[in-house]
C-alpha positions in Angstrom: 23.7 -12.8 39.9 19.9 -12.8 39.8 18.1 -15.9 41.1 15.4 -17.3 38.8 12.7 -16.7 41.4 13.6 -13.0 41.5 13.9 -12.5 37.7 10.2 -11.8 37.3 10.4 -9.1 39.9 13.4 -7.3 38.4 11.6 -5.5 35.7 9.1 -2.6 35.2 5.6 -2.4 33.8 5.6 -0.5 30.5 2.0 0.7 30.8 1.9 1.3 34.5 -1.2 3.2 35.5 -2.3 3.3 31.9 -5.7 1.7 31.2 -6.5 -0.7 28.4 -8.3 2.1 26.6 -5.2 4.3 27.0 -3.1 1.5 25.5 -5.3 1.3 22.5 -5.2 5.1 22.0 -1.4 5.0 22.2 -1.1 2.3 19.6 -3.5 4.1 17.3 -1.5 7.4 17.7 1.8 5.5 17.1 0.4 4.0 13.9 -0.7 7.4 12.7 2.6 8.9 13.5 4.5 6.2 11.6 2.2 6.5 8.6 2.7 10.3 8.5 6.5 9.7 8.8 6.5 7.2 5.9 4.3 9.4 3.7 6.6 12.4 4.3 9.7 10.3 3.4 7.9 9.0 0.3 7.1 12.6 -0.8 10.7 13.7 -0.3 12.1 10.8 -2.3 9.5 11.4 -5.0 10.7 15.0 -5.3 14.3 13.8 -5.8 13.2 11.5 -8.7 12.0 14.6 -10.5 15.6 16.0 -10.4 17.8 15.5 -13.5 20.2 12.6 -13.7 23.5 13.2 -11.9 26.6 13.1 -14.2 28.7 11.1 -11.8 28.0 7.6 -10.3 26.5 8.1 -6.9 25.3 4.6 -5.9 28.0 2.3 -7.3 29.5 0.0 -4.7 26.6 0.7 -2.4 27.7 -1.5 0.4 31.1 0.2 0.5 29.5 3.6 0.4 27.1 2.8 3.2 30.1 1.5 5.3 32.1 4.6 4.6 29.2 6.9 5.5 28.5 4.9 8.6 32.1 5.4 9.7 32.1 9.1 9.0 28.7 9.8 10.6 29.2 7.4 13.4 32.6 8.8 14.4 31.5 12.4 14.0 35.0 12.9 12.6 34.0 15.9 10.3 32.4 17.6 13.3 35.5 17.6 15.4 37.5 19.4 12.8 38.0 23.1 13.8 35.5 22.7 16.7 36.2 20.1 19.4 33.3 21.2 21.6 30.9 21.1 18.7 32.1 17.6 17.8 31.6 16.4 21.3 28.2 18.0 21.6 26.9 16.5 18.4 28.3 13.0 19.2 26.6 13.1 22.6 23.2 14.1 21.1 23.5 11.7 18.2 24.6 8.6 20.1 22.3 9.5 23.0 19.3 9.8 20.6 20.2 6.5 18.8 20.6 4.7 22.1 17.1 5.9 23.3 15.7 4.9 19.9 17.2 1.4 20.1 15.9 1.1 23.7 12.4 1.9 22.6 12.7 -0.5 19.7 13.9 -3.3 22.1 10.9 -2.6 24.3 8.6 -2.8 21.3 10.1 -6.1 20.2 9.6 -7.6 23.6 6.0 -6.4 24.0 4.7 -6.8 20.5 6.7 -9.7 19.3 8.5 -11.9 21.8 5.8 -12.0 24.4 3.1 -12.8 21.8 5.2 -15.7 20.4 6.8 -17.2 23.5 4.3 -16.0 26.1 7.0 -14.5 28.4 9.2 -11.5 28.5 13.0 -11.1 28.1 12.8 -7.7 29.6 13.7 -9.0 33.1 16.6 -9.9 35.4 20.1 -9.1 34.3 19.0 -8.0 30.9 16.7 -5.4 32.4 19.3 -4.2 34.8 21.9 -3.8 32.0 19.3 -2.1 29.8 18.4 0.4 32.5 22.0 1.3 33.3 23.0 1.8 29.7 19.8 3.8 28.8 20.1 6.0 31.9 23.8 6.8 31.2 23.3 7.5 27.5 20.1 9.5 28.2 22.2 11.7 30.5 24.8 12.0 27.7 22.0 13.1 25.4 20.7 15.7 27.8 24.2 17.1 28.5 24.9 17.3 24.7 21.6 19.2 24.3 22.5 21.5 27.2 25.8 22.4 25.4 23.8 23.0 22.2 21.4 25.4 24.0 24.3 27.2 25.6 26.1 27.7 22.3 22.9 28.9 20.5 21.3 31.1 23.2 23.9 32.0 25.9 27.1 32.2 23.8 25.2 33.1 20.6 27.7 31.7 18.2 27.6 33.8 15.1 27.6 30.9 12.7 24.5 29.4 14.3 22.4 32.4 13.3 21.6 33.8 9.9 18.9 34.8 7.5 17.4 31.3 7.4 17.4 30.8 11.2 13.7 30.3 12.1 11.3 28.9 14.6 12.0 25.3 13.3 15.5 25.5 14.7 14.2 26.4 18.2 11.5 23.8 18.1 13.9 21.1 17.0 16.4 21.8 19.8 13.8 22.3 22.6 11.8 19.3 21.6 14.8 17.0 21.9 15.7 18.6 25.2 12.2 18.2 26.6 12.1 14.6 25.4 15.4 13.9 27.2 14.4 15.7 30.4 10.8 14.4 30.2 12.0 10.8 30.0 13.8 11.2 33.3 10.9 12.9 34.9 8.6 10.1 33.8 11.0 7.5 35.2 11.5 9.4 38.5 7.8 9.7 39.1 7.3 6.0 38.4 10.2 5.0 40.8 8.7 7.2 43.5 5.2 6.0 42.8 6.4 2.4 43.2 8.0 3.3 46.5 11.7 3.0 45.3 12.1 -0.7 44.3 15.6 -1.8 45.2 16.6 -3.0 41.7 15.7 0.5 40.3 18.8 2.0 41.9 20.6 0.9 38.8 18.7 3.7 37.0 20.8 6.3 38.8 19.5 9.4 37.0 15.8 8.4 37.4 16.5 7.5 41.0 18.0 10.9 41.6 14.9 12.6 40.1 12.7 10.4 42.3 14.8 11.4 45.4 14.5 15.1 44.4 10.7 14.9 44.0 10.4 13.2 47.4 12.6 15.9 48.9 10.3 18.5 47.3 7.3 16.9 49.1 5.8 14.6 46.6 4.5 11.4 48.2 4.3 7.9 46.5 0.5 8.3 46.3 0.8 11.7 44.6 3.4 10.3 42.2 1.1 7.4 41.4 -1.7 9.9 40.5 0.6 12.2 38.6 2.3 9.5 36.5 -0.3 9.2 33.7 0.1 13.0 33.1 3.9 12.7 32.7 3.6 9.5 30.7 1.1 10.9 28.2 3.0 14.2 27.9 6.2 12.4 27.1 4.5 9.9 24.7 2.6 12.5 22.7 5.7 14.8 22.3 7.7 11.8 21.1 5.0 10.8 18.6 4.6 14.4 17.3 8.4 14.5 16.8 8.4 11.2 14.9 5.6 12.4 12.6 7.3 15.8 12.0 10.7 14.3 10.9 10.2 14.5 7.1 8.6 18.0 7.2 11.2 20.1 9.1 14.8 20.2 10.4 14.7 16.7 11.9 14.8 15.3 8.4 18.5 16.0 8.3 18.9 12.9 10.5 18.0 10.9 7.3 19.1 13.2 4.5 22.6 13.8 5.9 23.3 10.1 6.0 21.9 9.6 2.5 23.9 12.6 1.2 27.1 11.1 2.7 26.4 7.8 1.0 25.9 9.5 -2.4 29.0 11.8 -2.0 31.5 12.0 -4.8 35.0 11.6 -3.3 36.3 13.9 -6.1 33.6 16.5 -5.8 35.0 19.9 -6.6 38.4 18.6 -7.7 36.6 17.5 -10.9 33.5 19.2 -12.2 30.7 17.7 -14.3 30.7 18.2 -18.0 27.9 19.9 -19.9 25.8 17.3 -21.7 26.3 17.6 -25.4 22.6 17.5 -26.2 21.8 20.7 -24.3 20.8 23.9 -26.1 22.5 27.1 -25.0 19.4 28.2 -23.1 19.5 24.9 -21.1 23.1 25.1 -19.9 23.7 25.7 -16.2 21.2 26.4 -13.5 18.2 27.5 -15.6 15.3 26.3 -13.5 14.5 23.7 -10.8 14.4 20.9 -13.3 18.1 21.6 -14.1 19.2 20.5 -10.6 20.2 16.9 -10.3 18.7 14.7 -7.7 21.9 14.9 -5.7 21.8 18.7 -5.7 18.3 18.5 -4.4 19.5 16.1 -1.7 22.3 18.6 -0.9 19.8 21.3 -0.2 17.8 19.1 2.2 20.9 17.8 4.0 21.9 21.3 5.1 21.6 21.6 8.9 22.2 25.4 9.0 25.3 24.7 11.2 27.2 27.6 9.5 30.5 25.7 9.4 30.8 26.6 5.6 30.1 30.2 6.3 32.6 30.4 9.1 35.5 29.3 6.9 34.6 31.1 3.7 37.3 33.6 2.8 34.8 35.5 0.5 32.4 36.0 3.4 35.3 36.9 5.8 36.5 39.6 3.3 33.0 41.2 3.0 32.1 39.8 -0.4 28.4 39.1 -0.9 28.7 35.3 -0.5 27.6 33.0 2.2 27.7 29.4 1.1 25.1 28.3 3.6 22.7 31.0 2.4 23.1 30.0 -1.3 22.2 26.4 -0.6 19.3 27.4 1.6 18.1 30.1 -0.8 17.8 27.4 -3.5 16.0 25.1 -1.1 13.5 27.8 0.0 12.8 28.7 -3.6 12.2 25.1 -4.5 9.7 24.7 -1.6 8.0 27.9 -2.6 7.6 26.8 -6.2 6.4 23.3 -5.1 3.8 25.1 -3.0 2.5 27.0 -6.1 4.6 30.1 -5.9 5.9 32.1 -8.8 9.0 31.1 -10.7 12.0 33.4 -11.3 15.5 33.1 -12.7 17.9 31.0 -10.6 20.8 33.4 -11.0 21.1 36.8 -12.8 22.7 40.2 -12.5 20.3 42.0 -10.2 16.5 41.8 -10.5 14.4 39.2 -8.7 16.6 36.1 -9.2 17.1 33.7 -6.4 20.9 34.3 -6.5 22.6 37.5 -7.6 25.5 37.3 -10.0 27.8 39.2 -7.6 27.4 36.3 -5.1 28.7 33.8 -7.6 31.5 36.1 -8.7 32.7 36.3 -5.1 33.4 32.5 -4.9 37.2 31.7 -4.9 36.6 28.0 -5.6 38.8 27.2 -2.6 36.5 24.4 -1.4 36.8 25.4 2.2 33.0 25.2 2.5 33.0 21.6 1.3 35.9 20.6 3.5 34.1 22.1 6.5 30.7 20.6 5.7 30.0 17.6 8.0 27.3 16.2 5.7 29.2 16.4 2.3 27.3 19.1 0.6 28.9 19.8 -2.8 28.7 23.6 -2.9 31.1 24.0 -5.8 28.9 22.0 -8.2 26.0 24.3 -7.5 28.1 27.4 -7.9 29.7 26.2 -11.2 26.2 25.5 -12.6 25.2 29.1 -11.8 28.4 30.5 -13.2 27.7 28.5 -16.4 24.3 30.1 -16.6 25.8 33.6 -16.2 28.3 32.8 -18.9 25.7 31.7 -21.4 23.6 34.8 -20.7 26.5 37.2 -21.1 26.5 38.3 -17.5 30.1 37.4 -16.6 32.2 40.0 -14.8 33.8 42.3 -17.4 37.4 41.6 -16.1 36.8 37.9 -16.4 35.4 38.4 -19.9 38.6 40.2 -20.9 40.7 37.3 -19.5 38.5 34.7 -21.4 38.9 36.7 -24.6 42.6 36.7 -24.1 42.6 32.9 -23.6 40.5 32.5 -26.7 42.7 34.7 -28.9 46.1 34.0 -27.5 45.9 30.9 -25.3 46.8 32.8 -22.2 45.1 35.1 -19.7 47.5 38.0 -20.3 46.7 38.5 -23.9 50.4 38.3 -24.9 51.5 36.6 -28.1 52.1 32.9 -27.9 55.7 33.4 -29.2 56.6 35.2 -26.0 55.6 32.4 -23.7 59.2 30.9 -23.5 61.0 34.3 -23.3 61.8 33.8 -19.6 64.3 31.1 -20.7 66.5 33.7 -22.4 67.9 35.0 -19.0 69.2 31.5 -18.0 72.8 30.5 -18.6 71.7 27.1 -19.8 69.2 25.9 -22.5 65.8 24.6 -21.4 65.1 21.4 -23.4 62.2 21.4 -25.9 60.1 18.4 -25.2 58.7 18.6 -28.7 62.1 17.7 -30.2 63.3 15.0 -27.8 62.0 12.4 -25.4 62.0 13.4 -21.7 61.3 11.8 -18.4 59.5 14.9 -17.1 57.3 17.0 -19.3 57.2 20.3 -17.4 54.0 22.4 -17.9 55.2 25.9 -16.9 51.8 27.7 -16.9 50.7 31.3 -17.6 52.0 33.2 -14.6 55.5 31.7 -14.5 55.7 32.4 -18.3 54.3 35.9 -18.6 54.3 37.6 -15.2 57.6 39.3 -14.3 57.5 38.3 -10.6 56.6 34.7 -11.3 59.2 34.3 -14.1 61.6 34.1 -11.2 59.7 31.0 -10.0 60.1 29.4 -13.5 63.8 30.2 -13.6 64.3 28.9 -10.1 62.5 25.6 -10.9 64.5 25.2 -14.2 67.7 25.8 -12.2 66.8 23.1 -9.7 66.0 20.6 -12.5 69.4 21.4 -14.0 71.2 21.0 -10.6 69.5 17.7 -10.0 70.4 16.5 -13.5 67.0 15.2 -14.4 65.7 14.7 -17.9 63.0 17.3 -18.5 61.6 19.6 -21.2 58.9 22.2 -21.8 56.4 22.8 -24.6 57.6 26.3 -25.4 54.9 28.2 -27.4 52.8 25.1 -27.9 51.6 25.4 -24.3 48.3 27.1 -23.5 46.6 28.0 -20.3 45.5 24.9 -18.4 41.9 26.0 -18.0 41.3 25.1 -14.4 39.9 28.5 -13.4 38.4 29.0 -16.9 36.1 26.1 -16.1 35.3 27.3 -12.6 34.1 30.7 -13.8 31.6 28.9 -16.1 33.4 28.9 -19.5 32.9 25.2 -20.1 33.1 25.4 -23.9 36.5 27.3 -23.8 37.8 24.9 -21.2 37.0 21.9 -23.4 38.8 23.6 -26.3 41.9 24.0 -24.1 41.7 20.4 -23.0 41.8 19.3 -26.7 44.7 21.7 -27.6 46.8 21.0 -24.5 46.2 17.3 -24.7 47.2 17.2 -28.3 50.4 19.2 -27.7 51.4 17.1 -24.7 50.7 13.8 -26.4 52.8 14.8 -29.4 55.7 14.5 -27.0 57.5 11.4 -25.6 57.5 11.6 -21.8 57.0 9.5 -18.6 55.5 12.1 -16.2 53.9 15.5 -16.3 55.1 18.0 -13.7 53.4 21.4 -13.2 54.4 24.6 -11.5 50.9 25.7 -10.6 48.7 23.6 -8.3 45.7 24.7 -10.5 47.3 23.0 -13.5 48.2 20.0 -11.3 44.5 19.6 -10.3 43.0 19.8 -13.7 45.6 17.7 -15.5 45.3 15.1 -12.7 41.6 15.0 -12.0 39.8 16.5 -15.0 41.7 16.0 -18.2 41.6 12.2 -17.9 37.7 12.5 -18.1 38.0 13.5 -21.7 38.7 11.2 -24.7 41.3 13.6 -26.0 43.5 12.8 -23.0 45.5 9.6 -22.9 47.3 9.9 -19.5 45.8 9.1 -16.1 46.1 10.8 -12.7 49.2 8.8 -11.6 51.2 10.4 -14.5 50.8 14.0 -13.1 52.9 15.6 -10.2 53.3 19.0 -8.7 56.8 20.3 -8.6 57.0 19.9 -4.8 56.4 16.2 -5.1 59.2 15.8 -7.7 61.7 18.0 -5.8 60.9 16.2 -2.5 61.7 12.9 -4.2 65.0 14.4 -5.7 66.1 15.6 -2.2 65.3 12.2 -0.7 67.3 10.5 -3.4 70.2 12.9 -2.9 70.0 14.4 -6.3 69.5 17.8 -4.5 71.3 18.6 -1.3 69.9 21.8 0.3 72.3 23.5 2.7 71.5 25.1 6.0 69.7 28.5 5.8 68.9 30.7 8.7 65.6 32.4 9.7 62.0 31.5 10.6 59.4 30.9 7.9 55.8 29.8 7.7 54.3 27.8 4.8 51.0 28.5 3.2 49.1 25.5 1.8 47.7 26.4 -1.7 44.0 25.4 -1.9 44.5 23.3 -5.1 47.5 21.5 -3.8 46.5 20.9 -0.2 42.7 20.9 0.3 42.0 19.7 -3.3 44.6 17.0 -3.5 46.0 16.3 -0.1 49.6 17.3 -0.9 50.7 18.5 2.6 54.0 16.9 3.5 56.3 17.2 0.5 56.4 21.0 0.6 57.1 20.9 4.4 59.8 18.4 3.9 61.4 20.7 1.3 61.2 23.7 3.6 62.7 21.9 6.5 65.5 20.5 4.3 66.8 24.0 3.8 67.5 24.3 7.6 65.1 27.2 8.3 62.7 26.9 11.2 59.2 26.2 10.0 56.3 27.4 12.2 52.7 26.7 11.3 49.9 29.2 11.1 46.8 28.2 13.0 45.0 27.5 9.8 47.1 25.0 8.0 46.8 22.0 5.8 43.2 21.3 4.9 42.1 24.2 7.1 44.3 26.7 5.1 42.9 30.1 4.3 42.6 31.0 0.6 44.8 33.8 -0.9 41.7 35.1 -2.9 43.0 34.3 -6.4 41.0 31.2 -7.2 37.8 30.9 -9.1 38.7 33.9 -11.3 39.4 36.1 -8.2 42.9 36.9 -9.7 41.2 38.7 -12.6 38.5 40.6 -10.7 38.5 43.9 -8.9 36.1 43.4 -6.0 35.1 45.6 -3.1 36.4 44.0 0.1 36.6 45.0 3.7 39.9 43.2 3.9 41.6 41.2 1.2 42.0 37.5 2.0 45.7 37.9 1.3 46.0 40.6 3.9 44.2 38.5 6.5 46.5 35.6 5.8 49.6 37.7 6.1 48.3 39.1 9.4 47.8 35.6 10.6 51.4 34.7 9.7 52.7 37.7 11.6 50.4 37.8 14.6 49.0 34.3 15.2 51.9 31.9 14.7 53.8 30.6 17.7 56.9 32.6 16.7 57.0 36.4 16.5 60.0 36.4 14.2 58.6 35.0 10.9 60.5 36.8 8.2 59.5 34.7 5.1 56.1 33.6 3.9 56.7 30.6 1.7 54.2 29.5 -1.0 54.2 26.9 -3.7 51.7 28.5 -6.2 52.3 31.3 -8.7 48.8 32.7 -8.1 49.6 32.8 -4.4 52.8 34.7 -5.2 50.8 37.3 -7.1 48.1 37.7 -4.5 50.4 37.8 -1.5 52.8 40.3 -3.1 49.7 42.5 -3.7 48.5 41.9 -0.1 51.9 42.7 1.3 51.7 46.2 -0.3 48.0 47.0 0.4 48.2 45.6 3.9 51.3 47.5 4.8 53.5 44.4 5.4 56.3 45.3 2.9 58.9 45.9 5.7 57.8 43.0 7.9 57.6 39.9 5.6 59.1 38.6 2.4 57.1 36.5 0.0 59.1 33.6 -1.3 58.2 30.7 -3.6 59.5 27.3 -2.4 61.6 27.0 -5.6 63.4 30.3 -4.7 64.1 29.1 -1.2 65.6 25.9 -2.5 67.7 27.6 -5.1 69.2 29.7 -2.4 69.8 26.6 -0.3 71.5 24.6 -3.1 73.8 27.3 -4.4 
């Protein structure tokens, strides 16, 4: 396209109207800015090295981790979840910024490398025209994205973007980026006007538009030529100040977020770290800043204050004193205060001057909605569990939870009933449930506490046993040798009791001959699948464990169970430990649809499901709430689903059954909705 004789003309001078002294000053300031940047990054990394060793591998298969993080961050996939506009906004800002950064780098390579080596510039001709078109377009994308961000923060005033940690740095970060974007176009427009509109610069459509607008407003080429150094220096100094400030304020998340995603544990939350054996009781849990691992410190720095975790937290929505974002940022603020010479206080305690109050940790339902919503892979639940362990060690656990833990210690179940009564529910069946201790079985069925002792949930156990019988599968249970699985025991901070349960349950299970473990409760499924194999006492691996919905879905597919057509419209609730924790979304839905009922989805479904409120010890607590999570979920089922005729609320978790039966009463939904476990629906459909 461009003739060789023209190629030297199709370019632009980088330091147009800037003197040699000005160039020297710019290079000096650029060097200072880069040195300040590197020193700040060094200080941050040095602080992380003072954190304790993380219990899980974080940098194994580093190339694979970097590639995975690049895909996640580059696609902005986590940001599109639940918020399409927010996802587009961040993608526009991020890719616009990166394009402008690469454009500046290319220019520096040409000026400070290529020209010095080869004596000529590659910043000419077709390359320059392509460069100008791409940079102008992506710069416009950048400015549009920032405009959306400003509108969401200041005009729309989205609640989740404002909180106790919102500060001037948030405003400065956003407005600095916006001024850099707009300032770049202003500088370009003044130059184009000052050079009297060179024909080839029409490819820079945004800059050309600015130049046209300035000319329309009365600015002449001579005026633009005189004014250009002012715009150039203003833009350059603002850019250099931004570069220097990156490690010291909110812009650091551009680096820490990527690093945090690289170091992310794919099983974070589904498995929790063990307490090191060499720790003394006064060293267990979040005792001081030194007790935080380097990854936890990185978590704190990666937080962007976006509030996505806060907006999905069922504890916050119900009025409990927990905001996941505030907990992470409170810890960060305390760390920075101590590093600056401030006084030290307890990390977590019941009242007083601690960083985090015990009531905040008691409010957590361990549902992992915060972690699922976080676009930078902050592992909130690991922080929360460490603080719960500290409360446990100092005797500051909620009294109702203490009672439940004592029941577990004395009787092996949270109800405090004798072990011999665990299999009493089998007495009402017209067939005998096999004892897996006396015969080899294909499926060792771990029944769980609530299906064994709770009157309402005993119907779930009976229904599942009936389905196993109708399918003719080879199964058995542990009878009184079974103890509570310990999933929630661990999440309220009782690590010692949990490890005792692991040893006892693993011994009881491994005394049997079986091929697969199947559980009634998703909580049991999670800990047997993801956590028990971490202990030497356990000899099975995660592939040996299934939830009953997976087994029943397979039986239906094989024709061992043939559900008949039922009438009515139902909605299905994804239990946190089955869905969000372990990604089991489709088998339950296949089972529901196999019965013939119409399945309608609630707006919050699958990984976006809203917790019932029973996890993390919530089932044992009596907390003050503005509205129970179970009541809010039932309201959603009745008012927000596409159908107005939902008559059954289907669940696949005994804890959910308990919480929603309670919410149906306290919320006044007894005459509007029936709570049905999936096993009960299938029994009805296979009669």
